[in-house]
C-alpha positions as CSV (number, residue, x, y, z in Angstrom):
1,M,-24.0,25.8,11.7
2,P,-27.0,24.6,14.2
3,G,-27.7,25.8,17.6
4,R,-25.5,24.9,20.5
5,S,-27.8,22.1,21.0
6,G,-26.6,20.3,17.8
7,A,-29.9,18.7,17.4
8,Y,-32.6,20.4,15.1
9,T,-35.4,18.8,17.2
10,V,-34.3,20.8,19.8
11,N,-33.8,24.4,18.5
12,R,-35.0,24.0,14.8
13,S,-36.7,27.3,14.8
14,A,-33.6,29.1,16.1
15,T,-31.3,27.4,13.7
16,S,-33.4,28.2,10.7
17,S,-33.1,31.7,10.8
18,D,-29.9,32.6,12.8
19,F,-27.2,31.6,11.2
20,I,-23.4,31.8,12.8
21,I,-20.2,31.6,10.5
22,R,-17.2,29.8,12.6
23,N,-14.3,27.6,12.8
24,V,-15.7,24.1,13.4
25,E,-12.9,22.8,15.5
26,G,-14.1,22.6,19.1
27,F,-17.7,22.9,18.4
28,Q,-19.6,20.8,20.7
29,Y,-23.0,19.1,20.2
30,L,-25.3,19.1,23.3
31,N,-28.1,17.1,24.2
32,P,-31.7,18.7,25.4
33,N,-30.1,18.6,28.9
34,G,-27.2,20.6,28.0
35,G,-24.8,17.3,28.3
36,V,-21.9,17.4,25.7
37,I,-22.3,14.4,23.1
38,G,-19.2,15.1,21.5
39,T,-16.7,17.8,20.2
40,V,-15.6,18.3,16.6
41,D,-12.0,17.9,15.8
42,P,-12.1,17.8,11.9
43,F,-8.8,16.5,10.3
44,R,-7.5,14.9,7.3
45,K,-3.8,13.5,6.6
46,Y,-2.1,12.5,3.3
47,R,1.0,10.6,3.2
48,A,2.5,8.9,0.0
49,F,5.5,7.8,-1.6
50,M,6.1,7.8,-5.5
51,A,8.4,6.2,-8.1
52,V,8.8,7.1,-11.9
53,L,11.0,5.9,-14.3
54,N,11.2,7.7,-17.7
55,K,12.6,6.6,-20.9
56,R,13.1,9.4,-23.4
57,Y,12.3,9.0,-27.0
58,T,15.1,7.0,-28.8
59,N,15.1,4.2,-31.3
60,R,11.6,4.6,-32.1
61,W,10.1,4.2,-28.3
62,Q,9.7,5.9,-25.2
63,A,8.1,5.1,-22.1
64,Q,7.3,6.2,-18.3
65,V,6.2,3.9,-15.5
66,S,5.1,5.1,-12.0
67,Y,4.1,3.7,-8.6
68,V,2.1,5.6,-6.0
69,R,2.0,4.2,-2.5
70,A,-0.4,6.6,-0.7
71,K,-2.2,7.0,2.8
72,A,-5.2,9.4,3.3
73,T,-7.2,9.4,6.3
74,G,-9.4,11.5,8.7
75,N,-12.9,12.5,9.5
76,V,-13.2,14.7,6.7
77,D,-13.8,13.2,3.4
78,N,-11.6,14.1,0.1
79,N,-14.8,14.3,-2.3
80,G,-13.5,17.7,-3.3
81,A,-16.3,20.0,-1.3
82,A,-15.4,22.5,1.1
83,Q,-16.0,21.2,5.0
84,V,-18.2,23.8,5.7
85,A,-20.2,23.8,2.3
86,T,-21.6,20.2,3.2
87,R,-23.9,18.9,5.6
88,L,-20.9,17.2,7.6
89,F,-21.0,19.1,10.7
90,E,-24.9,19.7,10.8
91,S,-25.5,16.6,12.8
92,P,-23.5,14.4,15.0
93,N,-24.5,11.5,13.0
94,F,-22.3,12.6,10.5
95,S,-19.6,14.1,12.2
96,L,-18.7,11.7,14.9
97,V,-20.4,8.4,14.2
98,N,-17.7,6.2,12.3
99,A,-16.6,9.3,10.8
100,E,-13.2,8.7,10.8
101,G,-11.1,6.5,8.5
102,E,-10.0,6.2,5.1
103,A,-10.5,8.8,2.3
104,S,-13.1,7.7,-0.3
105,F,-11.0,9.1,-3.2
106,T,-7.5,8.1,-2.6
107,P,-6.4,4.4,-3.8
108,K,-3.7,2.9,-1.4
109,H,-1.8,1.5,-4.6
110,E,-1.5,3.2,-8.1
111,F,0.5,2.0,-10.9
112,K,0.7,3.5,-14.6
113,L,2.3,2.9,-17.6
114,L,2.4,4.8,-20.8
115,G,4.5,4.3,-24.1
116,S,4.7,4.7,-27.8
117,Y,6.1,3.2,-30.6
118,Q,6.7,4.0,-34.0
119,I,6.3,1.0,-36.5
120,P,9.2,1.1,-39.5
121,R,8.3,0.9,-43.0
122,I,4.7,1.8,-42.5
123,E,5.7,4.6,-40.0
124,A,2.5,4.3,-37.8
125,S,2.5,5.1,-34.0
126,V,1.2,2.6,-31.3
127,N,0.3,4.8,-28.3
128,A,-0.7,2.8,-25.0
129,F,-1.7,3.9,-21.5
130,Y,-2.2,1.3,-18.7
131,R,-3.7,2.2,-15.4
132,A,-4.3,-0.1,-12.2
133,T,-5.6,1.3,-8.9
134,S,-6.6,-0.6,-5.6
135,G,-10.0,-0.6,-4.6
136,L,-11.6,2.4,-3.2
137,P,-12.9,1.9,0.3
138,Y,-16.7,2.2,1.4
139,N,-18.9,1.7,4.5
140,R,-22.4,0.6,5.2
141,I,-25.1,3.0,6.1
142,Q,-28.5,2.4,7.7
143,Q,-31.7,4.8,7.3
144,F,-33.3,4.9,10.6
145,P,-37.2,5.6,10.8
146,N,-38.6,8.8,12.4
147,A,-40.4,6.6,15.0
148,L,-37.3,4.8,15.9
149,L,-35.4,8.3,16.5
150,N,-38.4,9.6,18.3
151,T,-38.5,12.6,15.6
152,S,-41.2,13.6,13.0
153,G,-40.7,15.0,9.5
154,L,-37.0,14.9,9.8
155,S,-35.3,15.1,6.5
156,S,-33.7,10.9,5.5
157,T,-30.4,13.0,5.3
158,Y,-30.1,13.2,9.1
159,R,-31.3,9.5,9.7
160,R,-28.8,7.8,7.4
161,I,-26.2,7.0,9.7
162,P,-23.0,5.0,9.1
163,I,-22.9,1.7,11.1
164,T,-19.4,0.6,10.2
165,P,-16.0,2.7,9.8
166,R,-15.2,4.3,6.8
167,G,-13.0,2.2,4.9
168,T,-14.2,-1.0,6.5
169,N,-15.0,-2.4,2.6
170,H,-13.1,-2.1,-0.6
171,L,-14.1,-2.0,-4.2
172,D,-12.5,-4.3,-6.8
173,T,-9.0,-3.5,-8.0
174,F,-9.6,-1.3,-11.1
175,H,-7.3,-1.6,-14.2
176,R,-7.8,-0.2,-17.9
177,L,-6.0,-0.1,-21.0
178,D,-6.5,2.7,-23.5
179,L,-4.7,2.4,-27.2
180,R,-4.0,5.0,-30.0
181,L,-3.0,4.3,-33.7
182,E,-1.9,6.9,-35.7
183,K,-0.7,7.3,-39.2
184,N,0.6,10.6,-40.6
185,F,0.7,11.6,-44.4
186,T,3.0,14.5,-45.8
187,L,1.1,16.4,-48.5
188,A,2.2,19.3,-50.7
189,G,3.7,22.0,-48.9
190,S,3.7,22.1,-44.9
191,N,0.0,19.9,-45.1
192,R,-0.2,16.9,-43.2
193,I,-2.9,14.4,-42.9
194,G,-3.2,12.5,-39.8
195,I,-5.6,9.3,-39.4
196,Y,-6.2,7.8,-35.9
197,S,-8.2,5.4,-34.2
198,D,-8.8,5.7,-30.1
199,L,-9.6,2.2,-28.3
200,S,-10.6,2.9,-24.9
201,N,-10.6,-0.1,-22.2
202,L,-9.3,-2.4,-24.9
203,F,-10.1,-5.5,-23.1
204,N,-13.6,-4.4,-22.3
205,K,-13.5,-5.0,-18.5
206,G,-16.7,-4.5,-16.5
207,I,-15.0,-3.8,-13.3
208,I,-17.4,-2.6,-10.3
209,T,-17.0,1.2,-9.5
210,N,-19.9,2.0,-7.0
211,V,-21.9,-0.1,-4.9
212,V,-25.3,0.5,-2.9
213,T,-24.1,1.3,0.7
214,R,-27.9,0.8,2.2
215,T,-30.7,-1.4,1.5
216,T,-32.6,0.7,-1.2
217,A,-36.2,0.2,-2.7
218,V,-36.2,0.9,-6.6
219,T,-39.3,1.7,-8.5
220,L,-39.9,0.7,-12.0
221,A,-41.7,2.4,-14.8
222,D,-44.7,-0.1,-14.4
223,G,-45.0,1.2,-10.7
224,S,-43.6,-2.1,-9.2
225,T,-40.7,-1.7,-6.5
226,F,-38.0,-4.2,-5.0
227,D,-35.3,-4.0,-2.9
228,L,-32.0,-3.4,-3.8
229,P,-29.6,-5.0,-0.9
230,W,-26.7,-3.7,0.3
231,G,-23.3,-4.4,-1.6
232,T,-25.2,-4.5,-4.7
233,P,-23.3,-3.0,-7.9
234,G,-24.4,0.6,-8.5
235,G,-22.0,1.4,-11.4
236,I,-19.4,-0.3,-13.8
237,Q,-16.5,0.6,-16.1
238,Q,-17.6,2.1,-19.3
239,A,-17.8,-0.6,-21.9
240,R,-14.8,-0.6,-24.6
241,Q,-15.4,2.4,-27.1
242,I,-13.9,2.9,-30.7
243,R,-13.3,6.2,-31.9
244,I,-11.8,7.0,-35.5
245,G,-10.9,10.3,-36.7
246,A,-8.6,12.5,-39.1
247,R,-6.5,15.4,-38.5
248,W,-5.5,17.9,-40.8
249,S,-2.2,20.2,-40.2
250,F,-1.5,22.8,-42.4
């Protein structure tokens, strides 16, 4: 944790050598004159409703459908990292400025449908899994120069400040259909051979899964640079993949 000033430019030498492990709740960030900038109050809330319908295997088919309506909010994100293992509370820029809002990895709506059917005569199975979720939230970040913050050599990590509340913007709705086709052959004794094919992202959707949250420069192999504006796609859903395999059971 930082010293009680909470600003690395004020007591940087002390905070680099004297470490304190404590509960961050109630920690106060102070300005150089001792005035309170803000007090830490970490929290995260999760509420959800789930409905599931299941049809057991009869008459050659089975299925399950589910729907989840969830709401995850707070000023501690659900990125899987422990609260004190990140840099969230090292600076009031992170823990106080536009920190509260929707959690980054909990969609509001999630729909799942899976099922299988055994085709008569050829005795081959078709298995499908469809998943759709509402777009995940993100916000806008601005990186401020040292000159503007009246600092020198301060890491860019501490100069990147959210300028919109978390959850202000959302990615597009995500949906994907995966399919498996399988045929089994019974050989002598207890030997069985299965031939199958997995088709991931069957309709080859290219849904955006990540965006640039601040204007950033990119350097190409030839040394040239150009700016990627805020909102530029930074990742897309994996393209269609087809895998063919065989399985021997004995």
